[in-house]
C-alpha positions as CSV (number, residue, x, y, z in Angstrom):
1,M,189.9,-88.0,98.0
2,I,192.7,-88.7,95.4
3,I,196.2,-88.9,96.7
4,R,199.1,-89.4,94.2
5,E,201.3,-92.2,95.4
6,T,204.6,-90.5,94.7
7,I,207.7,-90.2,96.9
8,I,209.7,-87.1,95.9
9,T,213.3,-86.6,96.9
10,P,213.7,-82.8,96.9
11,H,217.5,-82.6,97.5
12,P,220.4,-84.7,96.2
13,A,221.5,-85.2,99.7
14,D,218.4,-87.2,100.4
15,A,218.6,-89.3,97.2
16,F,219.6,-92.9,96.9
17,A,223.0,-93.6,95.5
18,R,223.7,-96.0,92.6
19,P,227.1,-97.7,92.4
20,D,227.3,-97.0,88.6
21,S,226.1,-93.4,88.4
22,G,226.6,-91.7,91.7
23,V,223.9,-89.8,93.6
24,I,220.6,-89.3,91.6
25,C,217.0,-88.2,92.3
26,C,214.9,-91.2,93.2
27,S,211.8,-91.7,91.0
28,M,210.3,-94.4,93.2
29,E,206.5,-94.2,93.6
30,M,204.2,-95.9,96.1
31,F,202.9,-98.3,93.5
32,H,206.4,-99.7,93.2
33,L,206.3,-100.7,96.8
34,R,202.8,-102.3,96.4
35,Y,204.2,-104.4,93.5
36,F,207.3,-105.4,95.4
37,V,205.2,-106.5,98.5
38,A,202.8,-108.5,96.3
39,V,205.7,-110.4,94.7
40,A,207.5,-110.8,98.0
41,E,204.4,-112.3,99.7
42,N,203.6,-114.6,96.9
43,L,207.2,-115.4,95.8
44,S,205.7,-115.6,92.3
45,F,205.4,-112.9,89.7
46,S,202.5,-114.6,88.0
47,K,200.5,-115.0,91.3
48,A,201.2,-111.4,92.2
49,A,200.1,-110.2,88.8
50,R,196.8,-112.0,89.2
51,Q,196.3,-110.5,92.6
52,L,197.1,-107.0,91.2
53,H,194.9,-107.6,88.1
54,M,197.7,-106.8,85.7
55,A,200.0,-108.6,83.3
56,T,203.3,-110.3,84.5
57,S,205.6,-108.4,82.1
58,P,204.8,-104.8,83.3
59,L,204.9,-106.0,86.9
60,S,208.4,-107.5,86.4
61,Q,209.5,-104.2,84.7
62,R,208.2,-102.1,87.6
63,V,210.1,-104.3,90.1
64,R,213.3,-103.9,88.1
65,D,212.7,-100.1,88.0
66,L,212.5,-100.2,91.8
67,E,215.7,-102.2,92.0
68,R,217.4,-99.7,89.8
69,D,216.2,-96.8,91.9
70,L,217.4,-98.4,95.1
71,G,220.6,-99.7,93.7
72,S,219.9,-103.2,95.1
73,V,218.7,-106.5,93.7
74,L,215.6,-107.5,95.6
75,F,214.8,-110.9,94.2
76,E,216.7,-113.9,93.0
77,R,214.9,-115.2,89.9
78,D,215.1,-118.2,87.7
79,S,212.6,-120.1,85.5
80,H,211.1,-122.0,88.5
81,H,211.7,-120.0,91.7
82,V,211.6,-116.5,93.1
83,Q,213.4,-115.7,96.4
84,L,214.1,-112.6,98.3
85,T,217.6,-111.4,98.6
86,D,219.0,-110.0,101.8
87,A,218.1,-106.5,100.6
88,G,214.6,-107.6,99.6
89,A,214.0,-109.3,103.0
90,T,215.2,-106.0,104.7
91,L,213.0,-103.9,102.5
92,L,209.8,-105.9,103.0
93,P,208.8,-104.8,106.6
94,I,209.8,-101.2,105.7
95,A,207.6,-101.2,102.6
96,K,204.7,-102.7,104.4
97,D,205.0,-100.1,107.2
98,V,205.1,-97.3,104.7
99,L,202.1,-98.7,102.8
100,G,200.1,-99.2,106.0
101,R,200.8,-95.6,107.1
102,F,199.9,-94.3,103.6
103,D,196.7,-96.2,103.4
104,D,195.6,-94.9,106.8
105,I,195.9,-91.3,105.6
106,P,192.2,-90.9,104.4
107,R,190.8,-92.5,107.6
108,R,193.1,-90.4,109.9
109,L,192.2,-87.2,108.0
110,R,188.5,-88.0,108.2
111,E,188.8,-88.6,111.9
112,A,190.8,-85.4,112.4
113,I,188.5,-83.0,110.5
114,S,185.2,-84.8,111.2
115,P,185.2,-86.0,114.8
116,Q,181.5,-86.7,114.8
117,R,179.9,-90.1,115.1
118,A,182.2,-92.9,113.9
119,V,181.3,-95.0,110.8
120,V,182.8,-98.5,110.7
121,Y,182.9,-100.5,107.4
122,I,182.6,-104.3,107.5
123,G,183.0,-106.4,104.4
124,I,180.3,-108.9,103.5
125,P,180.9,-111.7,100.9
126,P,178.2,-113.1,98.6
127,G,176.1,-116.0,99.6
128,L,176.3,-115.3,103.4
129,H,174.3,-117.7,105.5
130,S,171.0,-116.4,106.8
131,S,171.9,-117.2,110.4
132,M,175.1,-115.2,110.0
133,R,173.1,-112.2,108.6
134,Q,170.9,-112.4,111.7
135,R,174.0,-112.4,114.0
136,L,175.3,-109.4,112.0
137,R,172.2,-107.5,112.6
138,S,172.5,-108.3,116.3
139,F,176.1,-107.0,116.3
140,E,175.0,-103.8,114.6
141,D,172.4,-103.3,117.3
142,R,174.9,-103.8,120.0
143,C,177.2,-101.2,118.5
144,A,174.5,-98.6,117.7
145,A,175.3,-96.5,120.8
146,E,179.0,-96.3,119.8
147,C,179.1,-96.1,116.0
148,D,177.4,-96.8,112.8
149,I,178.2,-100.2,111.1
150,K,178.1,-100.0,107.3
151,R,178.2,-103.1,105.2
152,W,180.5,-103.3,102.2
153,P,179.7,-106.2,99.8
154,S,182.3,-107.8,97.5
155,G,184.2,-111.0,96.9
156,S,186.5,-112.4,99.6
157,D,189.7,-111.5,97.7
158,D,188.6,-107.9,97.3
159,L,187.5,-107.7,100.9
160,L,190.9,-109.0,102.1
161,A,192.5,-106.2,100.0
162,G,190.2,-103.7,101.6
163,V,191.2,-104.8,105.1
164,Q,194.9,-104.7,104.1
165,R,194.5,-101.1,102.8
166,G,192.7,-100.0,105.9
167,E,189.4,-99.2,104.0
168,L,187.5,-101.8,106.0
169,A,187.8,-102.2,109.7
170,M,187.1,-105.9,109.4
171,A,185.4,-108.3,107.0
172,L,183.5,-111.6,106.9
173,V,185.2,-113.7,104.2
174,H,185.1,-117.3,103.0
175,L,188.2,-119.1,104.2
176,P,191.1,-119.9,103.8
177,V,192.9,-116.6,104.1
178,H,196.7,-116.5,104.4
179,A,198.1,-113.0,104.5
180,E,200.8,-111.6,106.7
181,G,199.5,-109.2,109.3
182,I,195.9,-110.4,109.0
183,E,194.2,-112.1,111.9
184,V,191.6,-114.8,111.1
185,F,188.8,-116.0,113.4
186,E,186.7,-118.9,112.0
187,L,182.9,-118.4,112.7
188,M,181.1,-121.3,111.0
189,R,181.3,-124.1,108.5
190,E,178.7,-125.1,105.9
191,P,178.7,-128.6,104.2
192,L,178.9,-128.5,100.5
193,G,177.1,-130.7,97.9
194,A,176.6,-131.1,94.2
195,V,174.1,-128.9,92.4
196,L,172.5,-131.2,89.8
197,P,169.7,-131.3,87.2
198,A,166.5,-132.3,88.9
199,A,165.4,-134.2,85.8
200,E,168.3,-136.7,86.3
201,F,168.8,-136.6,90.0
202,G,165.5,-135.5,91.5
203,A,164.8,-138.9,93.1
204,R,168.3,-139.3,94.5
205,S,169.5,-138.7,98.1
206,S,173.3,-138.5,97.3
207,V,175.8,-138.7,94.5
208,S,179.4,-140.0,94.1
209,L,182.2,-138.2,92.3
210,A,182.6,-141.3,90.1
211,E,179.1,-140.7,88.7
212,L,180.0,-137.2,87.6
213,V,183.1,-138.1,85.4
214,D,181.1,-137.4,82.2
215,Y,179.5,-134.2,83.5
216,T,180.8,-130.7,83.1
217,Y,181.7,-128.7,86.2
218,V,180.3,-125.2,86.0
219,S,181.4,-122.3,88.2
220,P,180.9,-118.5,88.4
221,A,183.7,-116.1,87.7
222,P,186.8,-116.9,89.8
223,R,186.7,-113.4,91.5
224,M,183.4,-114.4,93.1
225,L,184.6,-117.8,94.4
226,P,186.2,-118.5,97.8
227,A,189.8,-119.6,97.6
228,Y,188.6,-123.0,98.9
229,Y,187.0,-123.7,95.5
230,G,190.6,-124.0,94.1
231,E,191.1,-126.9,96.4
232,L,187.8,-128.4,95.3
233,L,188.9,-128.2,91.7
234,V,192.0,-130.2,92.5
235,R,189.9,-132.9,94.1
236,L,187.5,-133.0,91.1
237,E,190.4,-133.4,88.7
238,A,191.9,-136.2,90.8
239,A,188.5,-138.0,90.6
240,G,188.7,-137.8,86.8
241,I,186.3,-134.8,86.3
242,H,188.1,-132.7,83.7
243,R,185.3,-130.9,81.8
244,R,184.9,-127.4,83.1
245,I,183.0,-124.2,82.2
246,T,184.0,-121.0,84.0
247,L,181.5,-118.2,83.6
248,D,182.6,-114.6,83.2
249,T,179.9,-113.4,85.6
250,G,179.4,-113.7,89.3
251,D,175.7,-114.5,88.9
252,Y,175.0,-117.8,90.6
253,G,171.6,-117.9,88.9
254,S,173.4,-118.3,85.6
255,T,175.2,-121.3,87.0
256,S,172.0,-122.9,88.0
257,E,170.5,-122.4,84.6
258,L,173.3,-124.2,82.9
259,V,173.1,-127.1,85.4
260,A,169.3,-127.4,84.8
261,N,170.0,-127.9,81.1
262,G,171.5,-131.3,81.9
263,S,175.0,-132.9,81.7
264,A,176.5,-130.4,84.1
265,F,176.9,-129.8,87.8
266,S,178.1,-127.2,90.2
267,I,179.0,-127.1,93.9
268,S,177.2,-125.1,96.6
269,T,176.0,-125.3,100.2
270,L,173.6,-128.0,101.3
271,D,171.8,-126.0,104.0
272,P,168.5,-124.6,102.5
273,E,169.0,-121.5,104.8
274,S,172.2,-120.6,103.0
275,G,172.2,-117.3,101.2
276,M,173.3,-119.2,98.0
277,H,170.0,-121.1,97.9
278,K,168.1,-118.1,96.6
279,H,169.8,-118.7,93.3
280,R,168.5,-122.2,93.0
281,S,165.6,-123.2,90.7
282,E,162.9,-125.9,90.7
283,N,164.9,-127.6,88.0
284,T,168.0,-128.3,90.2
285,V,168.7,-130.3,93.3
286,V,171.5,-130.2,95.8
287,L,172.9,-133.6,97.0
288,P,175.6,-134.5,99.4
289,F,178.6,-136.5,98.1
290,E,178.9,-140.1,99.1
291,D,182.7,-140.2,98.8
292,F,183.6,-136.6,99.5
293,D,183.0,-134.3,102.5
294,P,183.7,-130.7,101.5
295,S,182.7,-127.7,103.6
296,L,182.9,-123.9,103.3
297,A,184.2,-122.0,106.2
298,T,183.4,-118.3,107.0
299,G,185.6,-116.2,109.2
300,L,186.2,-112.7,110.5
301,I,189.5,-111.0,109.4
302,W,191.1,-107.8,110.5
303,R,194.5,-106.1,110.4
304,R,196.6,-107.0,113.5
305,D,198.5,-103.7,113.7
306,R,195.3,-101.6,113.5
307,A,193.7,-103.6,116.3
308,E,196.8,-103.3,118.5
309,S,197.1,-99.5,118.0
310,Q,193.3,-98.6,118.2
311,P,191.6,-99.7,121.4
312,G,188.2,-98.8,120.1
313,L,188.6,-101.0,117.1
314,R,189.9,-103.8,119.3
315,R,186.7,-103.6,121.3
316,L,184.6,-103.8,118.2
317,I,186.4,-106.8,116.9
318,D,186.0,-108.6,120.3
319,E,182.3,-107.8,120.2
320,A,182.0,-109.0,116.7
321,M,183.7,-112.3,117.6
322,R,181.2,-112.8,120.4
323,A,178.1,-111.8,118.4
324,L,178.9,-113.6,115.1
325,R,180.2,-117.0,116.3
């Protein structure tokens, strides 16, 4: 289903007024509101642009178009800070409500015209622990009488966006997640270690950050990495590890191949039952850090307003929390 995200003002009486030109027809479209909300939640045009997968300049121009259409300045900008004006703060909850209702249209239409057996989509991130996959199967079995659970694989950032848009009822994601209107329930934590070349570290039982100063840190594409890996990068730089290779692929196997060549390392889970271990090779080892104790958390997320307005979804979320923890 394709729905054009356009708000049409059919009559001058319904149009927004501008102080400089009187009453005009508003050309605001739904994507203007999406861009505004992204900037408002990040208070940064550059961060919002990355989240929206677009350049900063066109994002800034679209926000200015929205300000012109509404006849109000929505942000106070300077070279270092972005802040909401009173008008922007007033618009934010209105825009989010409009977007939430708009994003729910396909689901509500499907439910109205196809009241047969419900299908519930749950997001799944890469490298999910095997025990969590077992619990997920148990959850699916418990819900079999009520609905069909369908898995939707993707990176944590994309899964969060899917939950926000209402495309996913809930999602398992790697934490942290900080987004307004999104509830988070932590399910498990996995200790992390260094993936190292077996030829150099095969006889070792641990490694220190100080030993890796002359090594290159290798990571898959940022879109595939949990947000927590950004915090890890800060810790590595503080320890003096500045060499870095970022791949343009989400293939963890490629990361292991580079590590196996020597003079490089990566970071992954220590538990051999982790889903990430299937990408390991006999030429690499995973060792705990002696001076560092990182861990990767996995949690369940959902949209608060949907859970509050849909008793059936609330029951599924409660069941998922019991089955997956």
